[in-house]
Each structure stands twice: as C-alpha cells, then as structure tokens.
MARFITI-894779 format. One record per residue (C-alpha): x, y negated, z negated. Coordinates in steps of 0.1 Angstrom, whole numbers, plus 5000, padded with zeros to 4 digits. Layout:
N
REC     c1     c2     c3
REC      X      Y      Z
...
This chain:
382
REC     c1     c2     c3
REC   1843   3197   1285
REC   1850   3236   1291
REC   1886   3255   1297
REC   1867   3260   1331
REC   1859   3220   1336
REC   1894   3213   1331
REC   1907   3236   1352
REC   1882   3228   1377
REC   1897   3193   1374
REC   1934   3201   1381
REC   1926   3223   1407
REC   1903   3198   1423
REC   1931   3168   1414
REC   1907   3149   1395
REC   1928   3153   1366
REC   1930   3122   1342
REC   1945   3108   1310
REC   1910   3115   1296
REC   1916   3151   1304
REC   1948   3153   1283
REC   1948   3155   1246
REC   1972   3142   1218
REC   2006   3156   1225
REC   2027   3164   1189
REC   2060   3151   1198
REC   2080   3178   1193
REC   2061   3197   1221
REC   2086   3177   1244
REC   2118   3197   1247
REC   2130   3188   1279
REC   2133   3161   1308
REC   2141   3129   1307
REC   2118   3097   1310
REC   2121   3072   1333
REC   2133   3039   1324
REC   2103   3013   1329
REC   2087   3038   1304
REC   2106   3032   1275
REC   2105   2995   1259
REC   2135   2979   1251
REC   2125   2974   1213
REC   2119   3010   1211
REC   2161   3014   1214
REC   2172   2979   1202
REC   2157   2986   1172
REC   2182   3017   1160
REC   2209   2998   1177
REC   2235   2977   1155
REC   2244   2942   1164
REC   2279   2931   1176
REC   2288   2898   1174
REC   2322   2894   1193
REC   2330   2858   1182
REC   2356   2866   1156
REC   2376   2887   1183
REC   2371   2856   1207
REC   2382   2833   1183
REC   2411   2855   1171
REC   2422   2855   1205
REC   2420   2818   1211
REC   2440   2814   1179
REC   2468   2836   1190
REC   2468   2816   1224
REC   2471   2783   1209
REC   2503   2801   1188
REC   2520   2812   1216
REC   2515   2783   1233
REC   2527   2759   1204
REC   2556   2784   1198
REC   2564   2784   1238
REC   2562   2751   1241
REC   2540   2754   1270
REC   2518   2733   1292
REC   2482   2742   1294
REC   2473   2769   1316
REC   2440   2787   1326
REC   2431   2829   1323
REC   2397   2841   1329
REC   2378   2835   1302
REC   2398   2802   1285
REC   2420   2772   1290
REC   2444   2763   1265
REC   2462   2732   1261
REC   2491   2717   1230
REC   2498   2688   1248
REC   2534   2698   1258
REC   2529   2673   1286
REC   2497   2653   1300
REC   2487   2682   1330
REC   2459   2691   1310
REC   2449   2659   1301
REC   2425   2642   1327
REC   2408   2605   1312
REC   2419   2586   1282
REC   2401   2559   1265
REC   2419   2540   1238
REC   2436   2574   1231
REC   2474   2586   1237
REC   2492   2615   1241
REC   2522   2609   1221
REC   2560   2627   1229
REC   2555   2647   1196
REC   2526   2664   1215
REC   2495   2654   1201
REC   2467   2630   1212
REC   2461   2601   1186
REC   2445   2562   1189
REC   2474   2553   1171
REC   2501   2539   1202
REC   2537   2536   1195
REC   2556   2507   1219
REC   2587   2515   1228
REC   2617   2503   1206
REC   2627   2468   1205
REC   2661   2451   1188
REC   2659   2417   1165
REC   2686   2399   1153
REC   2692   2377   1126
REC   2701   2346   1144
REC   2688   2310   1133
REC   2674   2324   1099
REC   2660   2294   1077
REC   2685   2294   1046
REC   2652   2288   1024
REC   2642   2324   1030
REC   2673   2333   1008
REC   2675   2349   0978
REC   2692   2343   0946
REC   2707   2302   0957
REC   2729   2300   0929
REC   2752   2322   0941
REC   2784   2304   0959
REC   2785   2309   0995
REC   2800   2288   1019
REC   2771   2270   1038
REC   2759   2283   1076
REC   2732   2274   1101
REC   2725   2309   1103
REC   2743   2344   1105
REC   2768   2346   1133
REC   2772   2368   1165
REC   2794   2396   1153
REC   2824   2376   1163
REC   2857   2392   1144
REC   2879   2367   1155
REC   2860   2347   1127
REC   2864   2361   1093
REC   2842   2334   1078
REC   2813   2328   1103
REC   2790   2345   1082
REC   2778   2339   1042
REC   2810   2346   1027
REC   2798   2358   0988
REC   2822   2346   0962
REC   2799   2369   0935
REC   2810   2364   0901
REC   2821   2401   0884
REC   2807   2416   0918
REC   2769   2403   0912
REC   2744   2412   0929
REC   2711   2402   0940
REC   2717   2377   0972
REC   2700   2388   1004
REC   2672   2377   1025
REC   2637   2380   1030
REC   2615   2389   1059
REC   2582   2388   1066
REC   2572   2413   1095
REC   2545   2393   1111
REC   2569   2357   1112
REC   2600   2371   1119
REC   2590   2402   1146
REC   2558   2399   1150
REC   2522   2418   1140
REC   2527   2456   1133
REC   2563   2457   1138
REC   2579   2492   1120
REC   2614   2494   1116
REC   2635   2525   1121
REC   2671   2512   1115
REC   2691   2487   1103
REC   2725   2473   1115
REC   2752   2450   1096
REC   2783   2436   1104
REC   2809   2438   1080
REC   2836   2417   1085
REC   2874   2422   1082
REC   2877   2400   1049
REC   2899   2414   1023
REC   2867   2428   1003
REC   2840   2443   1028
REC   2805   2440   1017
REC   2800   2479   1001
REC   2766   2478   1001
REC   2733   2462   1016
REC   2702   2477   1008
REC   2667   2475   1024
REC   2636   2469   1001
REC   2598   2466   1014
REC   2563   2453   0996
REC   2534   2454   1008
REC   2526   2419   0981
REC   2564   2402   0982
REC   2563   2404   0945
REC   2570   2446   0938
REC   2599   2457   0961
REC   2606   2493   0965
REC   2640   2509   0985
REC   2635   2522   1017
REC   2653   2556   1019
REC   2682   2562   1050
REC   2699   2586   1069
REC   2736   2578   1081
REC   2754   2550   1069
REC   2775   2569   1047
REC   2781   2559   1009
REC   2816   2549   0995
REC   2828   2570   0973
REC   2833   2542   0941
REC   2791   2536   0943
REC   2771   2561   0928
REC   2741   2545   0946
REC   2718   2566   0965
REC   2701   2540   0987
REC   2713   2517   1013
REC   2738   2507   1041
REC   2778   2513   1029
REC   2805   2516   1042
REC   2841   2497   1038
REC   2845   2499   1075
REC   2848   2467   1098
REC   2820   2465   1128
REC   2785   2476   1130
REC   2776   2499   1100
REC   2743   2513   1105
REC   2716   2535   1091
REC   2684   2548   1101
REC   2647   2547   1081
REC   2640   2580   1070
REC   2605   2569   1073
REC   2594   2540   1095
REC   2574   2512   1078
REC   2554   2484   1079
REC   2549   2471   1045
REC   2543   2433   1054
REC   2575   2423   1036
REC   2608   2436   1033
REC   2640   2418   1023
REC   2678   2430   1029
REC   2700   2425   0994
REC   2735   2422   0996
REC   2739   2449   0962
REC   2776   2452   0960
REC   2815   2442   0975
REC   2843   2465   0976
REC   2867   2461   0949
REC   2895   2439   0961
REC   2900   2395   0962
REC   2862   2394   0952
REC   2846   2379   0983
REC   2831   2393   1016
REC   2818   2375   1044
REC   2781   2398   1060
REC   2779   2389   1098
REC   2749   2394   1119
REC   2720   2417   1110
REC   2698   2438   1132
REC   2665   2456   1130
REC   2654   2482   1155
REC   2622   2496   1154
REC   2587   2498   1175
REC   2552   2481   1177
REC   2521   2499   1169
REC   2483   2496   1180
REC   2455   2515   1165
REC   2425   2518   1179
REC   2395   2525   1156
REC   2382   2546   1182
REC   2387   2568   1215
REC   2381   2594   1234
REC   2402   2617   1259
REC   2389   2647   1283
REC   2405   2677   1292
REC   2410   2686   1331
REC   2381   2704   1349
REC   2385   2740   1349
REC   2367   2762   1374
REC   2351   2790   1361
REC   2348   2823   1382
REC   2309   2824   1378
REC   2278   2800   1361
REC   2287   2792   1331
REC   2258   2784   1306
REC   2274   2784   1273
REC   2308   2777   1257
REC   2331   2776   1228
REC   2365   2759   1218
REC   2388   2760   1189
REC   2405   2729   1182
REC   2436   2724   1158
REC   2445   2689   1141
REC   2460   2671   1119
REC   2451   2646   1089
REC   2483   2626   1094
REC   2467   2598   1070
REC   2433   2600   1050
REC   2412   2626   1057
REC   2389   2628   1089
REC   2359   2643   1088
REC   2345   2669   1118
REC   2317   2655   1137
REC   2321   2618   1128
REC   2357   2612   1126
REC   2362   2638   1153
REC   2336   2647   1178
REC   2342   2674   1206
REC   2319   2675   1234
REC   2318   2703   1264
REC   2300   2701   1300
REC   2298   2730   1327
REC   2290   2705   1352
REC   2319   2686   1355
REC   2314   2661   1325
REC   2274   2650   1342
REC   2263   2664   1312
REC   2275   2672   1278
REC   2262   2689   1246
REC   2278   2680   1215
REC   2293   2705   1190
REC   2289   2711   1159
REC   2323   2721   1146
REC   2329   2742   1117
REC   2363   2747   1095
REC   2387   2777   1102
REC   2417   2783   1079
REC   2445   2763   1084
REC   2465   2773   1115
REC   2498   2766   1096
REC   2508   2740   1067
REC   2496   2706   1072
REC   2477   2718   1111
REC   2440   2722   1102
REC   2418   2742   1127
REC   2383   2746   1135
REC   2356   2761   1162
REC   2325   2761   1180
REC   2310   2793   1195
REC   2279   2795   1222
REC   2267   2760   1228
REC   2244   2759   1251
REC   2254   2739   1286
REC   2240   2727   1315
REC   2249   2757   1341
REC   2276   2753   1357
REC   2316   2762   1373
REC   2331   2732   1366
REC   2342   2733   1329
REC   2355   2703   1308
REC   2357   2688   1270
REC   2359   2657   1254
REC   2372   2648   1222
REC   2362   2613   1209
REC   2376   2594   1176
REC   2358   2570   1150
REC   2370   2554   1119
REC   2408   2554   1129
REC   2426   2530   1109
REC   2470   2529   1106
REC   2480   2543   1072
REC   2444   2551   1059
REC   2428   2576   1085
REC   2450   2586   1116
REC   2436   2621   1133
REC   2460   2637   1152
REC   2448   2665   1176
REC   2474   2692   1181
REC   2456   2719   1204
REC   2425   2727   1224
REC   2414   2764   1237
REC   2383   2761   1255
REC   2362   2792   1258
REC   2339   2804   1287
C-alpha cells in the first residue's frame, strides 16, 4: 500500500485498523484513554492488596473493652453492634441458657437463695458417739432462755471431733450449693469456740471449707472455721460455694472455762443449680443501613470449668435476614482479651443478603464443674 493510497483512504474516510501499523508505546506521549479501553487486570496487577479485617477486629476489641469498662448496655453504630451483657436489652431469645447477674451468658442456672435449718436431725448422723452429751431429739430453734436446749457437750480435755454428717441431696435436695453457715452459740459458761465445715465427694476423704467472716478467737490458731466467743448467731460466708455431695459440721473446740458448751441450731444458706448440657441464645435484631451479604463478629468467653472447643462446644451463627437463614461461622482464636477471658473471631462470613442482622450462639457438652462456658461479650460486624 503506497503512501498516496494511505492518504486517499484517510481523506475519503475509508481509514481502517489495517491501515495502522504497530505503534511503539513510547510514541504515546499525551492524552488519556477511556476507562472502557483499559482492562481491570491491567491495573490491579500493580496494586498492593489491602485487608482491613485487622483494623475492623481491633475496633471491635476496643469497643468491647470500652463497653466492659463502662458497664454499658448493648448499643449499635453504623457498622457494628456491641453487647457485654450488662443487662438483657441486647438478648432476644434463650433456650436452656440464661444471663447471669455477673454479666455473662451460660447454660448453668442459679436459683434464688434458700435457707435450711437443722431441726429434726436423726441422731444416727452424729459423729463420735462416745462423747458425753445431753440427749435431745433435735437441735433447738435458737432459744436463748434454754441454756441446755441443744446438745450440751462435756468434752474431756477439750477434745475435738463431735459433729454432724449431711448429704446434700438427702438433707437439702439435689444440686444445693452452700454459701453460708450460721450457728447459735448458747450463753453457757463456756461458749463454743470453733465449728468447722468440711466437704467430701465420697464420704470418706474430707477437706476443710474456707470461710470469710465469723472471726477467730485470739487463743485459737486455727485458720478455718466459724469462731466466736459471742452469744447468739455467728455466721461465716463460704469463700467458694460448693456441692461435693457430702459435708459435715464439726465441733472443733470450746472456749476454756468450765468445760462445757451448748451448740444450738445450725443454718445453711445457698442456692440450687441447674446445668443444661445444651442451649442457645440470640441477639436482638439490628437494622443495617443497607443490604448486607457478609458479616463478621468477635466474641469474648471464659472457660469457667474445663476447656470449651470453638465450633464444637461454642458455635456462632450469623444471619442478615432476621434469622430465617443462618450461616455457621468458623471461629478462630485470638489473643486473650484479659486474664482468664478468651477471644475468637470470624470475618467476611457469607450470609443470605438482607438488612435484619442477628447472631446466635449455641452451647454443647456443658456439665457443671467439668465444662462450663461463659460468653462475656459479642461485637457484631457488618
């Protein structure tokens, strides 16, 4: 093709791609290309990818920290919802799970405080029958007018070891946890100096129960027990509530005097515990500002007993259509939130698109004393 013909084609409008020879890129020195003329891959191959999940997770962690420190109720922002269970406002439904007043979700349910008094006890439950005592059908009801209404003890040389055996499910009912013990010290010339409480899982090997309060008398070196020289009700709070199946109240010394003392009525205070092996709860529905097709979350939790496996014992599900469809997350452990409080996350979980956002947390394999999970906080990301 001659130059004359090329020029003729241009003048006549017959100029085609065949008329354009290969042009070196260096010849293009000015002008811009239309967006449609440049493929995305031609640009993205030179761009450094950016993952904002670390920033999002850090923001959620800070939000949980602030909510915990400020003891805040659940709240929402434009892109996340935060709840540390300061109250129940952020909880929607529960099945065999409950919010504890100490601000966590669990399948372990504590009942209201109950109190039991030691009236009508069978004398066969007594420990060390060889001690001398006035026979009585049962402990009295704290009647200060009757110095000898209880079991009056004449210990030989202030011997120890007199007391009563109990079994939680026989005397109080199944799953009763003891939190406090009270006893009545009668105004005899020699008051009971020390009672101590012991627990056992087999009615054979017993260990002392630690108390707070009650006080120790100055001439007794013991470090556990209910001690007082005072007449009337004396009480001690159990440092760690227990339910070991068997326990016993032991007479463990009298205040030196005339050599006898009268224990009156004994009271036990505590609560009943219900442990569900499985359970779940959901958060209240959050309305997103626009349709959401992927979600994330950070949870904080505590192994109160045993070790709870993520995605087995603790399962998180997310929904963007009000709970009609849930996607199951694969939780990944993060560094601990604080001492004893663990943390886990999921990012960019695909969900059925919608604007009505919810989470659901399920528990499995829970058992009192061996595997107890406590969910401390949830930060929902969207």
